[in-house]
N, C-alpha and C positions, 0 to 999 in steps of 0.2 A: 251632720245629721244622718242617722241610719234611715235609708229610704225603702228597704225591703225587710220582710220578716213577718212572722205570725203576730197574733195579738198579745202574746205573752210579754210581760214587762221586760225591758232591756233590749227589745228588737226594734221593729219598724217604728220610726218617729222619735226614738231616743236621741237626745242631743247632748253636746258637750262643747265647752270652749277650749280652744287649743292654746297652749302657752309656748309651743315650739313649732318649727317648720315640720311638715309631715307630708306623706303621700296617702292616696286613698285608692280603694278598689271600687268596683261597680256597685257595691252595696251602700255606698255613702255619697253624700253631696255636701259641698262646702258653700256657705253663705257669706258673702262679702258685703256688709251693709254700706250704704252711701253715707259717709261720715257727716255730711252736711245736714242730713235729715234723720239719721238713725244711729244710735249708740249700740255697739255690739253686745255689751253686757246687758243693756235693757232688752234687746231682742232675745237674748238667752233666757232671762227671767220671764219675759212675756210668754215665750214658747213653753217654758216649764209649766206655766199656768194653763195654757189652752191646748197643748200638744196632744194629750190623750183624746180630748173631745174632737179635735180636728182630724186626728188619725182615724177615728171611727167614721167621721162624717165625709171626709174627702178622699181617702185612699181607695185605690181601685184594685180589682182582682178578686179571686176567690180563695184558693188555698194559700197563696203567697201575696198578700196585699202590699201595695207599694205606692210611694210618692213618685212624682217626676217633676222636672223643672217647670213645665207649664202649669202643673197643679199648684206648686208652691207660689208661683207668681200671682195667683188669684186669691190666696188666703187673705182674708180681711184682717187688718191691724189698725188699731186706733193709737195715735201718737201724740204725746204732749211735746212741748219744746225740747230741743236737745239738752239744754241745761237741766230741765226737770228730769229728763230721762237719766242723765248721769247721776243725779241725786238719788233717784229711786233705785237705780242699779247698784250704787255704792251701798245703800242701806241693806239691800237683800244680799249683797256679797258678804257683808259683815255677819249676817245671820248664817249664811252658808259656811263661813269660816268657823263660827261657833259650833255648828253641827258637825263639821269635819273634825274639830278638836275633840269633842265628846265621843265621836265615833272611834278616833284613834285611842283614846283612853279606855274605852270599852273593849276594844280589840285586845289591847295590852293586858287588861285585867282578865279577860277570858283565856288568853294564852298563859298568863301566870297561874290561873287555876288549874289548867291542864297539866302544867309542869308539876305543881304540888300534888295533884292526884297521882301522878306517876311516881313521885318520890315518897309520899306518905302512906301509900298502899303497896303491899308486896306485888311484885310482878309475877307473871305466870311461872308456875313450878317453884316458887320461892315462898318462904314463910316469915321473912323479915324484910321490912321496907328499907329503902336506901337512906331515908331521912327519918329521924325520930325526935320526939320531944325528950328533954332531959329527964332521966330517972326511969326510963323504960327500956328493957332489953329482952324480955321474954319473947319466945316464938309465938306467932299468931297460930290460931287453931282453925281447922276447917270444920264447918258444921252446916247442917241443913237449915235453910231459912225457917222452915216450919217448926224446928226445935228451938229457935232463937227468939221468934216474935209471934204474936197472935195475929192470925190472918182471917179476915172475913170476906168471903166471895160475895159479890153483889147480886141482887135480884131485882129486876125492873118492876115497878108498879104497873098496874093496868093503865093502858093508854088514856082511858076516860078520866083518870085522876090527875093528869098533868095539868098544870095551870101556869099563868104568868103573874101570879100574885105573890109578891115578896113576903107576905105574912105566912104563907104556907111553908112546907119543908123544902129546903134546897135539895135538888136532885142532881147527882153527878153521874153521868153516863159514859164519859170517855175523855180523851184529850182535848176535845172542844170546850170542855168545862174547866180547863186549866190553862194558866198563862204565867210564864216566868216563874214556874215552880210553886204557884199558888192556885187554889180553887177560885174561880170567878163565877159567881152565881149567874145562871142563864135560864134555867128551867126549874119550876117548882112542882110539888106534888102534895096531894092531901092524903096519900096512902104511904105509910111507913112499912118498908120491907126489911132490908138490912141497913144498919146504921154505922156511921163513923163519928168519932168525937173530935172536937177542936184539937189541932196539932197532930192528928193521925196522918199517916202517909196514904196517899191515894195512888194506886198503880193501875195503868191501863192494861187489861188482859185481852183486848181485841185491837185489831189494826188501828194505829201502830202500837204494837205490844211494847210494854216496858216504860212508857212515858210516866213520870212521877211528879207529884206535887203534894204540898201540905194543905190542909184545910184550916181556916180560921173559924169555921162554923161546925155545928152539928149538922150532918148531911145524911141523906138517903143514898145508898149505893145502888146504882143500876147494874145490869148484868155485864156491862162493858168494863167494870173496874173492880178492884179489890181494896179493902181497907186494911192497913197494917199499923199496928201499934209499935212504933219503933222510934229510936232517938235520932239525933242529927247524923250520927255516924252511919246508921242503917240507911237513912235517906241518901247520903252521899254514896254508899255502897251500891244501892239500887240504881242511882243515876249513872254511876260508872259502868255497871253491867249493861245498861241500855246503850251507852256510847260505844262499848266494846262489841256490840252485836251479840250479846249472850243469848238473847231470846230467839234469834233467828233459827237456831237449831231445831226449835219446836215447830216451826212453820215451813220448813223447807219442803217444796213440792206441794204445799197446800194452796188451795184457791183463796182461802180466807184465813189470814194470819190471826192466831189466837192461842192462848194457853189456858189450861184448866187448873183446878185446885191442886192436883197432885204435882203438876209441873212446877207450880210456884213453891209449894211446901218442900219439895225434894231438891230444889236448887241449892247447890253448895255455895257458901260464902266463907270468907276468912274474917275472923274476928280477933280482937285483942282484949286486954284487960279493960274493964269498964271505965277506969280512970283515964286510960289512954284514948278510949272511944270518945270520952267527953272532951278531951283536949282537941282531938282531930275534928270532932263535930262542931265545936265552938269556933275553931279556926275557919272552917269552910263556911259556916253560917255568916260570919262577919264579912268574908270575901263575897259571898252571894248577895249580902245586903248592899255592899258597895257597888257590885255589878248592877243590881236592880235600880239603885239610885241613878246611875248613869243612863240606864235604859229609859228611866222615867224622864230624865232631863232631855234626852234625845227626842222622845215622843212629844214632849211639850214644845220643844223648839220647832219640830216639824209641823205640829198643829198651828203654832203661832205663825210660821211662815205661810202656810196655806191660807189662814184667815186674812193675813195682811195682803197677800197676793190678790185675793178676791176683792179687798177694799181699795187697794191702791192702783190696780190695773183694770182697764175697761175690757 
């Protein structure tokens, strides 16, 4: 168990089970359960349930809060019989294994996508990608984004027109309104300023600049975003630009990262024939859908475990 650290996740109070012999430094503490009364796997699952709460309640210090041995000794724990502890721990271990499996699959898919992005799009200073679909051989062309797609800069409604009523117009203000490449309704408005249609691309023009998502709905665009009428190829191009740090050049030295209409419209992108765009876009859309499926499974498993921990442990 980590016994020192700030309140950030992964520091003080974080715990793990060891499968090998190891050594520790002064920032960690080892717990050796008395086997006649406490199963180590049960202790691990129990602490995963209460650790964060106990960390806030019992740790000492100001800037660098910490546990100590005397403090851990007085932490309250409610125990069933050892045989029931083993059954409970085995049950949660199986859920952990399923979570780990889906996490590995997700990581592999994300790595696969990055590899294909490098192969199916030309690298810097080149106009031909390393890997192409059959039947395509033409050089890619460099064009300004504003000459390729229609761009609508957002304009925020007046504050008094914001609502929490889903019957009103969905308002997209920034990356907080997007998750896993899709708009997630969070705020609504009765005032329509600038609009985007279903399947338009939404790009954040304020910190963090360049985050992109698609919308399944007609939405109102706040001043923190722009709406772009582009296909799946353009969506992947913009996602790649964000990952490569393309937009940082516009905010270097600035106290508030942002881009304007001219920055967006004058940005150069490389494009290919529309049929090749369709092939590339469809390929990455299917890959993104698979990634989203595994993300959803992971989230559901994590929520299931949290619910069951609350019900099965006191």
